[in-house]
Backbone atoms as SQL, in Angstrom:
CREATE TABLE atoms (id INTEGER PRIMARY KEY, chain TEXT, resi INTEGER, resn TEXT, atom TEXT, x REAL, y REAL, z REAL);
INSERT INTO atoms VALUES
  (1, 'A', 1, 'MET', 'N', -17.913, -3.455, 1.691),
  (2, 'A', 1, 'MET', 'CA', -18.175, -3.996, 3.013),
  (3, 'A', 1, 'MET', 'C', -17.542, -3.057, 4.040),
  (4, 'A', 2, 'GLU', 'N', -18.260, -2.803, 5.064),
  (5, 'A', 2, 'GLU', 'CA', -17.789, -1.902, 6.117),
  (6, 'A', 2, 'GLU', 'C', -16.716, -2.579, 6.974),
  (7, 'A', 3, 'PRO', 'N', -15.715, -1.816, 7.404),
  (8, 'A', 3, 'PRO', 'CA', -14.647, -2.400, 8.234),
  (9, 'A', 3, 'PRO', 'C', -15.169, -3.100, 9.489),
  (10, 'A', 4, 'GLN', 'N', -16.180, -2.503, 10.089),
  (11, 'A', 4, 'GLN', 'CA', -16.751, -3.105, 11.303),
  (12, 'A', 4, 'GLN', 'C', -17.347, -4.484, 10.991),
  (13, 'A', 5, 'LYS', 'N', -18.023, -4.570, 9.865),
  (14, 'A', 5, 'LYS', 'CA', -18.632, -5.834, 9.447),
  (15, 'A', 5, 'LYS', 'C', -17.561, -6.881, 9.160),
  (16, 'A', 6, 'VAL', 'N', -16.497, -6.473, 8.511),
  (17, 'A', 6, 'VAL', 'CA', -15.394, -7.391, 8.208),
  (18, 'A', 6, 'VAL', 'C', -14.803, -7.939, 9.501),
  (19, 'A', 7, 'MET', 'N', -14.571, -7.073, 10.452),
  (20, 'A', 7, 'MET', 'CA', -13.992, -7.509, 11.729),
  (21, 'A', 7, 'MET', 'C', -14.905, -8.511, 12.434),
  (22, 'A', 8, 'GLU', 'N', -16.192, -8.258, 12.401),
  (23, 'A', 8, 'GLU', 'CA', -17.145, -9.180, 13.015),
  (24, 'A', 8, 'GLU', 'C', -17.114, -10.539, 12.329),
  (25, 'A', 9, 'LEU', 'N', -17.102, -10.516, 11.011),
  (26, 'A', 9, 'LEU', 'CA', -17.069, -11.770, 10.266),
  (27, 'A', 9, 'LEU', 'C', -15.774, -12.544, 10.505),
  (28, 'A', 10, 'LEU', 'N', -14.677, -11.826, 10.586),
  (29, 'A', 10, 'LEU', 'CA', -13.387, -12.486, 10.822),
  (30, 'A', 10, 'LEU', 'C', -13.321, -13.153, 12.193),
  (31, 'A', 11, 'LYS', 'N', -13.988, -12.563, 13.152),
  (32, 'A', 11, 'LYS', 'CA', -13.973, -13.135, 14.502),
  (33, 'A', 11, 'LYS', 'C', -14.737, -14.452, 14.580),
  (34, 'A', 12, 'ASP', 'N', -15.745, -14.578, 13.743),
  (35, 'A', 12, 'ASP', 'CA', -16.614, -15.745, 13.844),
  (36, 'A', 12, 'ASP', 'C', -16.679, -16.506, 12.515),
  (37, 'A', 13, 'TYR', 'N', -15.583, -16.568, 11.806),
  (38, 'A', 13, 'TYR', 'CA', -15.590, -17.154, 10.472),
  (39, 'A', 13, 'TYR', 'C', -15.947, -18.644, 10.458),
  (40, 'A', 14, 'LYS', 'N', -15.675, -19.357, 11.525),
  (41, 'A', 14, 'LYS', 'CA', -15.957, -20.798, 11.566),
  (42, 'A', 14, 'LYS', 'C', -17.457, -21.108, 11.558),
  (43, 'A', 15, 'ASN', 'N', -18.240, -20.138, 11.963),
  (44, 'A', 15, 'ASN', 'CA', -19.688, -20.349, 12.019),
  (45, 'A', 15, 'ASN', 'C', -20.447, -19.658, 10.896),
  (46, 'A', 16, 'LEU', 'N', -19.743, -19.149, 9.931),
  (47, 'A', 16, 'LEU', 'CA', -20.400, -18.432, 8.835),
  (48, 'A', 16, 'LEU', 'C', -20.868, -19.397, 7.751),
  (49, 'A', 17, 'PRO', 'N', -21.945, -19.049, 7.091),
  (50, 'A', 17, 'PRO', 'CA', -22.347, -19.847, 5.927),
  (51, 'A', 17, 'PRO', 'C', -21.357, -19.629, 4.773),
  (52, 'A', 18, 'ASN', 'N', -21.355, -20.548, 3.866),
  (53, 'A', 18, 'ASN', 'CA', -20.415, -20.486, 2.741),
  (54, 'A', 18, 'ASN', 'C', -20.532, -19.182, 1.948),
  (55, 'A', 19, 'LYS', 'N', -21.731, -18.703, 1.778),
  (56, 'A', 19, 'LYS', 'CA', -21.937, -17.466, 1.014),
  (57, 'A', 19, 'LYS', 'C', -21.217, -16.290, 1.682),
  (58, 'A', 20, 'ASP', 'N', -21.299, -16.203, 3.000),
  (59, 'A', 20, 'ASP', 'CA', -20.593, -15.134, 3.720),
  (60, 'A', 20, 'ASP', 'C', -19.082, -15.311, 3.617),
  (61, 'A', 21, 'LEU', 'N', -18.631, -16.552, 3.652),
  (62, 'A', 21, 'LEU', 'CA', -17.190, -16.804, 3.487),
  (63, 'A', 21, 'LEU', 'C', -16.726, -16.365, 2.098),
  (64, 'A', 22, 'GLU', 'N', -17.523, -16.658, 1.101),
  (65, 'A', 22, 'GLU', 'CA', -17.184, -16.245, -0.266),
  (66, 'A', 22, 'GLU', 'C', -17.119, -14.729, -0.374),
  (67, 'A', 23, 'ASN', 'N', -18.111, -14.058, 0.199),
  (68, 'A', 23, 'ASN', 'CA', -18.124, -12.587, 0.178),
  (69, 'A', 23, 'ASN', 'C', -16.914, -12.020, 0.912),
  (70, 'A', 24, 'LEU', 'N', -16.589, -12.617, 2.029),
  (71, 'A', 24, 'LEU', 'CA', -15.440, -12.161, 2.799),
  (72, 'A', 24, 'LEU', 'C', -14.140, -12.390, 2.030),
  (73, 'A', 25, 'MET', 'N', -14.019, -13.548, 1.403),
  (74, 'A', 25, 'MET', 'CA', -12.821, -13.829, 0.606),
  (75, 'A', 25, 'MET', 'C', -12.696, -12.853, -0.561),
  (76, 'A', 26, 'ASP', 'N', -13.812, -12.553, -1.209),
  (77, 'A', 26, 'ASP', 'CA', -13.793, -11.585, -2.314),
  (78, 'A', 26, 'ASP', 'C', -13.337, -10.217, -1.824),
  (79, 'A', 27, 'PHE', 'N', -13.891, -9.800, -0.709),
  (80, 'A', 27, 'PHE', 'CA', -13.509, -8.507, -0.151),
  (81, 'A', 27, 'PHE', 'C', -12.024, -8.485, 0.200),
  (82, 'A', 28, 'LEU', 'N', -11.560, -9.511, 0.880),
  (83, 'A', 28, 'LEU', 'CA', -10.151, -9.558, 1.292),
  (84, 'A', 28, 'LEU', 'C', -9.216, -9.621, 0.090),
  (85, 'A', 29, 'ASN', 'N', -9.612, -10.344, -0.932),
  (86, 'A', 29, 'ASN', 'CA', -8.802, -10.422, -2.141),
  (87, 'A', 29, 'ASN', 'C', -8.711, -9.055, -2.825),
  (88, 'A', 30, 'GLU', 'N', -9.828, -8.367, -2.928),
  (89, 'A', 30, 'GLU', 'CA', -9.838, -7.022, -3.522),
  (90, 'A', 30, 'GLU', 'C', -9.008, -6.048, -2.684),
  (91, 'A', 31, 'ASP', 'N', -9.158, -6.138, -1.386),
  (92, 'A', 31, 'ASP', 'CA', -8.403, -5.264, -0.491),
  (93, 'A', 31, 'ASP', 'C', -6.904, -5.529, -0.619),
  (94, 'A', 32, 'PHE', 'N', -6.531, -6.786, -0.700),
  (95, 'A', 32, 'PHE', 'CA', -5.129, -7.147, -0.870),
  (96, 'A', 32, 'PHE', 'C', -4.571, -6.570, -2.173),
  (97, 'A', 33, 'SER', 'N', -5.295, -6.755, -3.256),
  (98, 'A', 33, 'SER', 'CA', -4.846, -6.238, -4.562),
  (99, 'A', 33, 'SER', 'C', -4.723, -4.722, -4.548),
  (100, 'A', 34, 'TYR', 'N', -5.705, -4.060, -3.978),
  (101, 'A', 34, 'TYR', 'CA', -5.681, -2.602, -3.888),
  (102, 'A', 34, 'TYR', 'C', -4.478, -2.130, -3.070),
  (103, 'A', 35, 'THR', 'N', -4.260, -2.756, -1.932),
  (104, 'A', 35, 'THR', 'CA', -3.146, -2.382, -1.061),
  (105, 'A', 35, 'THR', 'C', -1.811, -2.643, -1.745),
  (106, 'A', 36, 'LYS', 'N', -1.702, -3.771, -2.414),
  (107, 'A', 36, 'LYS', 'CA', -0.471, -4.110, -3.126),
  (108, 'A', 36, 'LYS', 'C', -0.183, -3.075, -4.221),
  (109, 'A', 37, 'ASP', 'N', -1.198, -2.699, -4.971),
  (110, 'A', 37, 'ASP', 'CA', -1.023, -1.687, -6.019),
  (111, 'A', 37, 'ASP', 'C', -0.577, -0.348, -5.429),
  (112, 'A', 38, 'LEU', 'N', -1.172, 0.030, -4.314),
  (113, 'A', 38, 'LEU', 'CA', -0.767, 1.273, -3.651),
  (114, 'A', 38, 'LEU', 'C', 0.695, 1.227, -3.218),
  (115, 'A', 39, 'ILE', 'N', 1.096, 0.115, -2.650),
  (116, 'A', 39, 'ILE', 'CA', 2.478, -0.026, -2.198),
  (117, 'A', 39, 'ILE', 'C', 3.436, 0.076, -3.383),
  (118, 'A', 40, 'ILE', 'N', 3.084, -0.540, -4.490),
  (119, 'A', 40, 'ILE', 'CA', 3.937, -0.476, -5.679),
  (120, 'A', 40, 'ILE', 'C', 4.037, 0.963, -6.187),
  (121, 'A', 41, 'LYS', 'N', 2.912, 1.653, -6.262),
  (122, 'A', 41, 'LYS', 'CA', 2.916, 3.050, -6.716),
  (123, 'A', 41, 'LYS', 'C', 3.719, 3.939, -5.766),
  (124, 'A', 42, 'LEU', 'N', 3.532, 3.739, -4.486),
  (125, 'A', 42, 'LEU', 'CA', 4.266, 4.545, -3.508),
  (126, 'A', 42, 'LEU', 'C', 5.753, 4.243, -3.535),
  (127, 'A', 43, 'THR', 'N', 6.107, 3.003, -3.769),
  (128, 'A', 43, 'THR', 'CA', 7.518, 2.634, -3.873),
  (129, 'A', 43, 'THR', 'C', 8.158, 3.326, -5.074),
  (130, 'A', 44, 'LYS', 'N', 7.455, 3.317, -6.198),
  (131, 'A', 44, 'LYS', 'CA', 7.971, 4.003, -7.391),
  (132, 'A', 44, 'LYS', 'C', 8.116, 5.496, -7.130),
  (133, 'A', 45, 'HIS', 'N', 7.134, 6.072, -6.473),
  (134, 'A', 45, 'HIS', 'CA', 7.189, 7.497, -6.151),
  (135, 'A', 45, 'HIS', 'C', 8.370, 7.791, -5.220),
  (136, 'A', 46, 'LEU', 'N', 8.550, 6.971, -4.232),
  (137, 'A', 46, 'LEU', 'CA', 9.648, 7.152, -3.293),
  (138, 'A', 46, 'LEU', 'C', 10.995, 7.037, -3.999),
  (139, 'A', 47, 'ASP', 'N', 11.120, 6.069, -4.883),
  (140, 'A', 47, 'ASP', 'CA', 12.367, 5.910, -5.648),
  (141, 'A', 47, 'ASP', 'C', 12.649, 7.138, -6.508),
  (142, 'A', 48, 'THR', 'N', 11.620, 7.650, -7.159),
  (143, 'A', 48, 'THR', 'CA', 11.783, 8.842, -7.996),
  (144, 'A', 48, 'THR', 'C', 12.157, 10.048, -7.153),
  (145, 'A', 49, 'THR', 'N', 11.523, 10.198, -6.015),
  (146, 'A', 49, 'THR', 'CA', 11.827, 11.311, -5.118),
  (147, 'A', 49, 'THR', 'C', 13.261, 11.222, -4.615),
  (148, 'A', 50, 'GLU', 'N', 13.686, 10.038, -4.256),
  (149, 'A', 50, 'GLU', 'CA', 15.062, 9.861, -3.781),
  (150, 'A', 50, 'GLU', 'C', 16.071, 10.181, -4.888),
  (151, 'A', 51, 'LYS', 'N', 15.802, 9.719, -6.087),
  (152, 'A', 51, 'LYS', 'CA', 16.699, 9.988, -7.215),
  (153, 'A', 51, 'LYS', 'C', 16.777, 11.500, -7.485),
  (154, 'A', 52, 'SER', 'N', 15.642, 12.162, -7.465),
  (155, 'A', 52, 'SER', 'CA', 15.622, 13.611, -7.682),
  (156, 'A', 52, 'SER', 'C', 16.396, 14.334, -6.590),
  (157, 'A', 53, 'TYR', 'N', 16.171, 13.941, -5.359),
  (158, 'A', 53, 'TYR', 'CA', 16.885, 14.558, -4.249),
  (159, 'A', 53, 'TYR', 'C', 18.390, 14.378, -4.415),
  (160, 'A', 54, 'ASN', 'N', 18.815, 13.173, -4.732),
  (161, 'A', 54, 'ASN', 'CA', 20.247, 12.905, -4.883),
  (162, 'A', 54, 'ASN', 'C', 20.859, 13.726, -6.016),
  (163, 'A', 55, 'THR', 'N', 20.130, 13.883, -7.093),
  (164, 'A', 55, 'THR', 'CA', 20.613, 14.698, -8.208),
  (165, 'A', 55, 'THR', 'C', 20.795, 16.151, -7.772),
  (166, 'A', 56, 'ILE', 'N', 19.801, 16.691, -7.101),
  (167, 'A', 56, 'ILE', 'CA', 19.864, 18.078, -6.631),
  (168, 'A', 56, 'ILE', 'C', 20.968, 18.243, -5.597),
  (169, 'A', 57, 'TYR', 'N', 21.083, 17.286, -4.700),
  (170, 'A', 57, 'TYR', 'CA', 22.097, 17.356, -3.658),
  (171, 'A', 57, 'TYR', 'C', 23.512, 17.312, -4.245),
  (172, 'A', 58, 'THR', 'N', 23.701, 16.479, -5.243),
  (173, 'A', 58, 'THR', 'CA', 25.003, 16.410, -5.909),
  (174, 'A', 58, 'THR', 'C', 25.355, 17.752, -6.545),
  (175, 'A', 59, 'GLU', 'N', 24.400, 18.362, -7.208),
  (176, 'A', 59, 'GLU', 'CA', 24.634, 19.678, -7.815),
  (177, 'A', 59, 'GLU', 'C', 24.922, 20.719, -6.734),
  (178, 'A', 60, 'TYR', 'N', 24.198, 20.673, -5.669),
  (179, 'A', 60, 'TYR', 'CA', 24.411, 21.608, -4.563),
  (180, 'A', 60, 'TYR', 'C', 25.821, 21.460, -3.989),
  (181, 'A', 61, 'LYS', 'N', 26.263, 20.225, -3.772),
  (182, 'A', 61, 'LYS', 'CA', 27.610, 19.993, -3.239),
  (183, 'A', 61, 'LYS', 'C', 28.676, 20.529, -4.186),
  (184, 'A', 62, 'LYS', 'N', 28.493, 20.358, -5.492),
  (185, 'A', 62, 'LYS', 'CA', 29.445, 20.882, -6.469),
  (186, 'A', 62, 'LYS', 'C', 29.549, 22.404, -6.341),
  (187, 'A', 63, 'ARG', 'N', 28.399, 23.045, -6.216),
  (188, 'A', 63, 'ARG', 'CA', 28.396, 24.508, -6.129),
  (189, 'A', 63, 'ARG', 'C', 29.035, 25.002, -4.830),
  (190, 'A', 64, 'ILE', 'N', 28.770, 24.328, -3.751),
  (191, 'A', 64, 'ILE', 'CA', 29.335, 24.726, -2.455),
  (192, 'A', 64, 'ILE', 'C', 30.849, 24.558, -2.458),
  (193, 'A', 65, 'ASN', 'N', 31.319, 23.501, -3.064),
  (194, 'A', 65, 'ASN', 'CA', 32.761, 23.229, -3.103),
  (195, 'A', 65, 'ASN', 'C', 33.504, 24.202, -4.014),
  (196, 'A', 66, 'ASN', 'N', 32.817, 24.791, -4.951),
  (197, 'A', 66, 'ASN', 'CA', 33.451, 25.724, -5.875),
  (198, 'A', 66, 'ASN', 'C', 33.497, 27.146, -5.318),
  (199, 'A', 67, 'VAL', 'N', 32.836, 27.389, -4.211),
  (200, 'A', 67, 'VAL', 'CA', 32.779, 28.741, -3.657),
  (201, 'A', 67, 'VAL', 'C', 34.036, 29.069, -2.893);
C-alpha cells in the first residue's frame, strides 16, 4: 500500500468499509512488525559497535599510558 493511500485512509477511517479497515489493519500490523524487527537489529548492531569501540579504546589508553 502506498504511503499516500495509507494517509488518506487514516484520515477518513470512520467512513471506510470493513474490507478497507481490514486491509489497513493488515498493512499497519505488517509495518509495525517490520519496524520493530529493524529496531531490534539496529539495537544489537549499536550494542556490538559500542562494545568494540570500548575494547579498542581501552587498549589505546593502555598504550598511551605506557609511553
